[in-house]
C-alpha positions as CSV (number, residue, x, y, z in Angstrom):
1,M,48.8,45.0,119.4
2,K,45.0,45.3,119.4
3,K,44.7,43.3,116.2
4,L,47.1,40.6,117.3
5,T,45.2,40.3,120.6
6,Q,42.0,39.8,118.8
7,K,43.4,37.2,116.5
8,D,45.1,35.4,119.4
9,K,41.7,35.3,121.2
10,K,40.0,34.0,118.1
11,Y,42.5,31.3,117.1
12,L,44.5,30.2,120.1
13,G,43.1,28.1,123.0
14,R,44.2,29.5,126.4
15,D,43.1,29.0,130.0
16,V,43.4,32.7,130.6
17,P,43.7,35.7,128.2
18,A,47.3,36.5,127.0
19,S,49.2,39.1,128.8
20,P,49.3,42.3,126.7
21,V,53.0,41.9,125.9
22,E,54.2,40.9,122.4
23,I,57.7,39.4,122.7
24,V,59.9,39.6,119.6
25,G,63.3,39.2,121.0
26,A,65.3,37.8,124.0
27,K,68.9,38.2,125.1
28,G,70.4,37.3,128.5
29,N,68.2,38.5,131.3
30,F,66.0,40.6,129.0
31,L,62.9,40.3,126.7
32,Y,62.0,42.8,124.0
33,E,58.6,43.8,123.0
34,S,57.4,44.7,119.4
35,N,57.3,48.4,120.4
36,G,60.9,48.4,121.5
37,K,60.2,48.2,125.2
38,K,62.7,46.1,127.2
39,Y,61.7,43.9,130.1
40,I,63.8,42.4,132.9
41,D,62.9,38.7,133.0
42,F,62.6,37.3,136.5
43,L,60.4,34.5,135.2
44,M,62.7,32.8,132.6
45,G,59.9,30.8,131.2
46,W,59.1,29.4,134.6
47,N,62.6,27.8,135.1
48,V,63.3,27.1,131.4
49,G,66.0,29.7,130.7
50,N,68.3,29.0,133.6
51,V,71.4,30.4,131.9
52,G,69.6,33.3,130.2
53,W,68.3,33.7,126.6
54,N,70.3,33.4,123.4
55,V,73.7,32.5,124.9
56,E,76.1,32.7,121.9
57,E,78.2,29.7,123.0
58,I,75.1,27.5,123.0
59,N,73.7,29.0,119.8
60,E,77.0,28.4,118.0
61,K,76.9,24.7,118.7
62,I,73.3,24.4,117.6
63,R,74.0,26.2,114.4
64,K,76.7,23.7,113.5
65,F,74.2,20.8,113.6
66,R,74.2,18.9,110.3
67,G,72.4,15.8,111.5
68,P,69.1,14.2,110.3
69,T,65.8,16.0,110.3
70,Y,64.2,13.1,112.1
71,V,65.0,9.6,113.3
72,N,62.5,6.9,113.9
73,P,62.5,5.9,117.6
74,Y,63.2,2.3,116.8
75,Y,66.5,3.1,115.0
76,L,69.9,3.8,116.6
77,Y,71.1,7.4,116.9
78,K,74.4,8.3,118.4
79,S,73.4,11.6,120.1
80,W,70.5,9.9,121.9
81,V,73.1,7.7,123.6
82,E,75.4,10.6,124.3
83,L,72.7,12.6,126.1
84,A,71.5,9.6,128.0
85,E,75.1,8.8,129.1
86,I,75.6,12.4,130.3
87,L,72.4,12.3,132.3
88,A,73.3,9.0,133.9
89,K,76.7,10.4,135.0
90,I,75.3,13.6,136.6
91,L,72.0,12.4,138.2
92,P,71.8,11.3,141.9
93,G,71.6,7.7,142.9
94,K,71.6,4.8,140.3
95,L,69.5,6.4,137.6
96,T,70.9,5.0,134.3
97,K,68.0,4.4,131.8
98,S,66.5,7.4,130.0
99,F,63.1,7.3,128.4
100,R,62.6,10.0,125.8
101,A,59.9,12.7,126.1
102,T,59.0,16.1,124.6
103,G,58.0,17.9,127.8
104,G,57.6,17.7,131.6
105,T,54.0,16.4,131.5
106,E,55.0,13.5,129.2
107,A,58.0,12.8,131.5
108,V,55.6,12.5,134.5
109,E,53.2,10.2,132.4
110,I,56.1,7.9,131.7
111,A,57.0,7.8,135.4
112,L,53.5,6.9,136.5
113,Q,53.3,4.2,133.9
114,A,56.7,2.8,134.9
115,A,55.7,2.7,138.6
116,M,52.5,0.8,137.8
117,S,54.3,-1.6,135.5
118,H,57.1,-2.3,138.0
119,T,55.1,-2.6,141.2
120,K,51.9,-4.1,139.7
121,R,50.1,-1.5,141.8
122,S,47.8,1.3,140.6
123,R,47.7,3.8,143.5
124,F,49.7,7.0,144.0
125,L,50.6,9.4,146.7
126,S,51.5,13.1,146.2
127,I,51.5,16.5,147.8
128,E,48.2,18.5,148.0
129,G,48.3,21.6,145.9
130,S,51.3,20.4,143.8
131,Y,51.5,20.5,140.0
132,H,53.0,17.8,137.8
133,G,51.5,18.6,134.4
134,H,48.3,18.8,132.5
135,S,47.6,15.3,131.1
136,L,44.9,13.3,132.8
137,G,47.5,11.2,134.7
138,A,49.6,14.2,135.7
139,M,46.5,16.0,136.9
140,S,45.5,13.0,138.9
141,V,48.5,13.3,141.1
142,G,48.4,17.1,141.1
143,D,46.1,19.5,143.0
144,S,42.8,18.0,144.0
145,A,41.1,21.0,142.5
146,F,41.5,19.3,139.0
147,R,38.9,16.8,140.0
148,K,36.2,19.5,140.1
149,H,36.6,19.7,136.3
150,Y,37.5,16.2,135.4
151,K,35.6,13.5,137.2
152,N,37.3,10.6,135.5
153,L,40.9,11.2,136.7
154,L,42.9,8.2,137.9
155,P,41.3,6.7,141.1
156,G,43.4,5.8,144.1
157,C,45.4,9.0,144.1
158,Y,46.0,10.2,147.7
159,K,47.4,13.5,148.9
160,I,49.6,14.7,151.9
161,K,49.0,18.2,153.0
162,P,51.9,20.6,154.0
163,P,53.7,21.4,156.2
164,L,56.1,18.6,155.2
165,D,57.7,17.8,158.5
166,A,58.3,14.6,160.5
167,K,54.6,14.4,161.2
168,A,53.8,14.5,157.5
169,G,56.5,11.9,156.9
170,K,54.8,9.5,159.4
171,K,51.5,10.0,157.5
172,V,53.2,9.0,154.3
173,E,54.6,5.9,156.1
174,E,51.1,5.0,157.2
175,F,49.9,5.1,153.5
176,L,52.8,3.0,152.3
177,K,52.4,0.3,155.0
178,K,49.3,-1.0,153.1
179,R,51.7,-1.9,150.3
180,N,49.3,-0.8,147.5
181,I,51.0,2.5,146.6
182,A,52.9,2.2,143.3
183,G,54.7,5.6,143.6
184,F,55.1,8.6,145.8
185,I,55.7,11.6,143.5
186,L,56.8,15.1,144.6
187,E,59.2,17.9,143.8
188,P,62.1,18.1,146.2
189,I,61.5,21.9,146.5
190,I,57.9,22.6,145.6
191,C,58.0,25.6,143.3
192,N,54.2,25.5,142.6
193,L,53.6,26.0,146.4
194,G,55.7,29.1,146.5
195,V,59.1,27.4,146.8
196,L,58.1,25.2,149.8
197,A,61.1,23.2,151.1
198,P,60.3,20.0,153.1
199,E,62.1,19.5,156.3
200,K,65.0,17.0,156.2
201,E,63.2,14.7,158.7
202,F,60.4,14.4,156.2
203,F,62.5,13.0,153.5
204,E,64.5,10.8,155.9
205,I,61.3,9.1,156.9
206,V,59.8,8.9,153.4
207,Q,62.9,7.5,151.7
208,K,63.2,4.7,154.2
209,A,59.5,3.9,154.0
210,C,59.4,3.8,150.2
211,K,62.3,1.3,150.2
212,K,60.7,-0.8,153.0
213,Y,57.2,-1.1,151.5
214,G,58.1,-1.3,147.9
215,T,56.8,2.1,146.8
216,L,58.8,3.8,144.1
217,L,60.1,7.3,145.0
218,I,59.4,9.5,142.0
219,I,61.2,12.9,142.1
220,D,59.9,15.6,139.8
221,E,62.8,17.9,138.9
222,V,61.2,19.4,135.8
223,A,61.2,22.8,137.4
224,T,64.0,22.4,140.0
225,G,66.6,20.6,137.9
226,F,69.8,22.0,136.4
227,G,70.8,24.4,139.1
228,R,67.7,26.3,140.0
229,T,67.9,25.7,143.8
230,G,71.7,26.1,144.2
231,K,72.5,22.5,143.5
232,L,72.7,20.8,140.0
233,F,69.6,18.9,141.2
234,A,67.4,19.8,144.2
235,S,67.5,16.2,145.3
236,E,71.0,16.8,146.4
237,H,69.8,19.0,149.3
238,Y,68.3,15.9,150.9
239,N,70.7,13.2,149.6
240,L,67.8,11.6,147.8
241,K,68.2,8.4,145.7
242,P,65.0,8.3,143.7
243,D,63.9,5.3,141.7
244,I,62.6,7.6,138.9
245,I,63.4,11.3,138.2
246,C,61.5,13.5,135.8
247,L,63.4,16.2,133.8
248,G,62.3,18.9,131.5
249,K,62.3,22.7,131.1
250,A,65.9,23.8,131.7
251,I,67.3,20.6,130.2
252,T,67.5,22.5,126.9
253,G,67.4,26.0,128.3
254,G,64.5,26.8,125.9
255,Y,66.5,26.0,122.8
256,G,64.4,23.0,122.0
257,A,61.4,20.9,123.3
258,L,62.8,17.9,125.2
259,A,62.3,16.1,128.5
260,A,63.4,12.8,130.0
261,T,62.3,10.2,132.6
262,V,65.3,8.5,134.0
263,M,65.1,5.4,136.2
264,T,67.1,2.6,137.7
265,E,67.9,-0.3,135.5
266,K,65.7,-2.5,137.7
267,V,62.6,-0.3,137.1
268,A,63.4,0.2,133.4
269,K,63.3,-3.6,132.9
270,S,59.7,-3.6,133.9
271,M,59.0,-1.2,131.0
272,E,61.0,-3.2,128.6
273,Y,59.3,-6.5,129.1
274,D,55.8,-5.7,130.4
275,F,55.1,-2.4,128.7
276,S,56.7,0.3,126.6
277,F,56.4,4.0,126.0
278,Y,56.3,5.6,122.5
279,S,56.9,9.3,121.8
280,T,57.0,10.3,118.1
281,F,59.1,13.4,118.7
282,G,60.8,12.4,122.0
283,W,64.4,13.6,121.7
284,H,64.1,15.1,118.3
285,P,67.6,15.3,116.8
286,L,67.9,19.1,116.8
287,N,66.5,19.3,120.3
288,V,69.0,16.7,121.5
289,E,71.8,18.8,120.1
290,A,70.4,21.8,122.1
291,A,70.2,19.7,125.3
292,I,73.7,18.5,125.0
293,A,75.1,22.0,124.3
294,N,73.0,23.5,127.1
295,I,74.0,20.8,129.7
296,K,77.7,21.1,128.8
297,F,77.5,24.8,129.2
298,L,75.9,24.3,132.7
299,L,78.6,21.9,133.7
300,K,81.4,24.1,132.4
301,Y,80.3,27.3,134.2
302,K,78.4,25.9,137.2
303,P,75.9,28.9,137.5
304,W,74.3,27.3,140.5
305,E,77.2,28.6,142.5
306,N,76.3,32.1,141.5
307,A,72.6,31.3,142.3
308,I,73.6,30.6,145.9
309,K,75.4,34.0,146.2
310,M,72.7,35.9,144.4
311,G,70.0,34.1,146.3
312,K,71.4,35.5,149.5
313,Y,71.4,39.0,148.0
314,F,67.7,38.6,146.8
315,E,66.8,37.5,150.3
316,K,68.5,40.5,151.9
317,R,66.8,42.9,149.5
318,L,63.3,41.3,149.8
319,K,63.4,41.2,153.6
320,A,64.3,44.9,153.7
321,M,61.3,45.8,151.5
322,K,58.2,47.5,153.1
323,F,55.4,45.4,151.7
324,K,51.9,46.6,152.5
325,Y,51.1,43.3,154.3
326,P,53.3,40.8,156.2
327,A,55.3,38.6,153.7
328,E,56.7,35.1,154.1
329,I,59.9,34.9,151.9
330,R,61.1,31.5,150.9
331,I,64.4,31.2,149.0
332,K,66.5,28.2,147.8
333,G,69.2,29.3,145.4
334,L,67.3,31.4,142.9
335,A,64.0,29.8,143.4
336,I,62.1,32.5,145.3
337,G,58.6,32.6,146.6
338,V,56.9,35.4,148.5
339,Q,53.5,34.7,150.2
340,F,51.0,37.0,151.7
341,K,47.8,36.4,153.8
342,E,46.1,39.3,152.0
343,K,44.2,38.0,148.9
344,G,45.1,39.7,145.6
345,Y,48.1,41.7,146.8
346,A,50.6,39.4,144.9
347,V,48.6,39.8,141.7
348,E,48.6,43.6,142.2
349,I,52.3,43.7,142.5
350,V,52.9,41.5,139.4
351,K,50.7,43.8,137.3
352,K,52.4,47.0,138.5
353,C,55.8,45.5,137.9
354,M,54.9,44.4,134.3
355,A,53.9,48.0,133.5
356,K,57.3,49.2,134.8
357,G,59.3,46.6,132.8
358,L,59.8,43.7,135.2
359,L,58.3,40.3,134.5
360,F,57.5,37.5,137.0
361,S,54.3,35.6,137.9
362,E,51.8,35.2,140.6
363,L,50.7,31.8,142.0
364,G,47.0,32.4,142.7
365,P,46.0,35.4,144.8
366,Y,48.5,35.0,147.6
367,I,51.9,34.2,146.2
368,F,54.4,35.5,143.6
369,T,57.5,33.8,142.5
370,L,60.8,35.0,141.1
371,F,63.0,32.7,138.9
372,P,65.8,34.9,137.5
373,A,68.6,33.4,135.4
374,L,71.2,31.6,137.5
375,N,74.0,33.7,136.1
376,I,72.4,37.0,136.7
377,D,74.7,39.8,137.8
378,K,74.1,42.2,140.7
379,K,73.5,45.2,138.5
380,T,70.6,43.5,136.7
381,A,69.3,42.1,139.9
382,D,69.2,45.6,141.4
383,Q,67.4,47.0,138.4
384,G,64.7,44.4,138.8
385,L,64.5,44.6,142.6
386,N,64.3,48.4,142.4
387,I,61.3,48.2,140.2
388,L,59.7,45.7,142.5
389,E,60.3,47.9,145.5
390,R,58.8,50.9,143.8
391,C,55.6,48.9,143.0
392,L,54.8,47.7,146.6
């Protein structure tokens, strides 16, 4: 472990040092370390493994793949059409045209470019403290703290501060009235703010204002999509009809690197005639096979129904726990955020739980999040929650 850590530090670029856990295997709700230690995974790759790891039914379909190693983006490929058609049928609203990407950041980049191309505007509105990726464009509409490090991010990117209630909705409307905002981008349930759920009045005001003033509503479902919040897509909680939606992470369940930006036909035409987007490895053939197998598995078993039931159980257990400091618990399906006013307490809990065999993550010094597999059973949930309770 020590030698590997030293080599990792020497050869790999990271923003923070690697956690001292060497993962060599994964199955269901568990990760396995090189020394044989088993961990309960309440992180799932930050909403990647929504149906757990190494699901045999999905693995079997991927193993049968006999397609091409690679297909040039300008050729026809049947499975690209199949995946795009599946997405068009299950997404909310009139989202029919898929643009191919390799990850969530790239999906957001496509959305921003499409909004500028369609509206002929260059400004954006987003939620303060949010996260949409790590490219220059995605950081521009993310947390304002990015601008401390990168002074040349996109200009004209404005932020709305939570709470996201009717008052905040009116603030959004005031921005949009100027008719110079290309797109308003946000997660429907904001995982990177500790599972912050906007009030319904907020989205009612915002959706009408976007339509009235010609601003595209861009919904980032990279983290919330494919069942995480108790709906197939979190947009369904608010009856949202976005102009553009960004997908990634759980679209393949971790079996491949793939993302998508799906938009209405009207918006897509702007990209076709005025601009385009090229991704060398967008929708790589093997990854497409993984995405199709994973989505069909999701649609067959509907694990978001279990997420609703188990989310209530997690809420019951967490509210009964005796944290050292007052805790605000926010739960939507199996997207779970716990926030404290005491700085560092969340980090302390995460570290103690890791040592005891439970993995999840902190969001800065005040929040930790839990994202278990959607099909988790009560026995495994109890095993993890018992460890958490012992580490308070």
